[in-house]
C-alpha angles and dihedrals in degrees: 000000000000093000090050091050089053093045096056099068092037092054095044093049091045091056095254094116097142092053089051088077088083098060090039090056092045093050092048093046092047093048094048098044107030107030126071096192109105093205092060090047091051095049092047088053089049090055091049093049092045089054096041095057098062091037091055092045090051093049097049099041111096093203098046125135122269092256135033091233091061094043100046116102115238090237090061090048089054091047092051092048092047092048090049090049089051090051091050090048092051092047093051101036118115114268123232114238 
C-alpha cells in the first residue's frame, strides 16, 4: 500500500494519469481490507475520490482530450498530490501505544 501511495503522485505528475488508476485502486483496497486505522482508510478514500472526479469528467465529456493527463485541471493534480501526501503521512506517522 505504501508503494501505491507513492506511485499515485509520481504517475499523475509524470503525465501517466490514466495508469494511476491501478495504484489508486491498490491503495484503497489495501486500506479498506488490511488496515484497522480509520484515518488511513479515510485518506485512502480521499485519494480515490480526488482521482475519480477528473476521471469521470474525462470519460463523460464528448469533447475531452485524447488523454486524461491532457484533460485534467492543474487544481485536481494538486489535490491528488496533496491527498497522496496526506495518505503517506498517515501511513508513516508514529502510532500511539
